N, C-alpha and C positions, 0 to 999 in steps of 0.2 A: 514362701517364706524366704526372707533375704538373709544373707550372711552379714554378721557384724564386720565392720571395716578392720578390726584387729585380727580377724581370722583369715582375711584375704591375703594371699601372697602375690607378690609382683611377678617374679619368674621362678625364683628358687627360694628355698628356706635360708634364712640368715643363720640360724642356729643349727648345730648338729643334732640329729635325732638320736634318741637313745633306745628306740624300739624299731626293729626291722620287720618288714612284712614277711609273710611265709615264703614267698618266692625268693626274696633277698637272703633269707636264712638258708634256704636250700642251696643257693649259689655259693654262699660262703662255706657251707659244709662241703660242697663239691671241691672247692678250691683247696680246702684243708684235708682232702681225702678222707673225710669222716662220713660221707654219704654213701649208702649202699643202694644200688639201683633196685627199684621195686619196694623200697621201704615206705612205710606209711607216713604220710605228710603231717599227720596229727601227732602231737606229743614229741616234737623235735627237741633235740638237746639244746642247751644254752649256747649262744654264740656271743663272743666278746665283741663289743662295738668300740672301736678305737676312736677316741676323740682327737680331732686335729686342733692343736693349739698353736696360735701364731706367736712366734717369739718376738721379743722387743728388738727394735733396731739398735745396733750399737752406735754410740756416738762417735763420729769421726773426729780425730784430733786435727786441729788446724795446722796447716803447713808452717805457719809462723811459729808455733810452739816448738815444732820439731827442729826448725832451722836456727 
């Protein structure tokens, strides 16, 4: 069975994912010191996924206007 071309990714995802895999959630919990070693990997607490937003570039004033 072949994949539809809309589902194929070139090298990385263009959009930010809003769902983390279990291993990624455990990594994030360890980083936040919320992970207890030996804890069950099922039923993990929620982890906030920060979306990266690209800001708009500021328009540069022309040097002629300033002079």
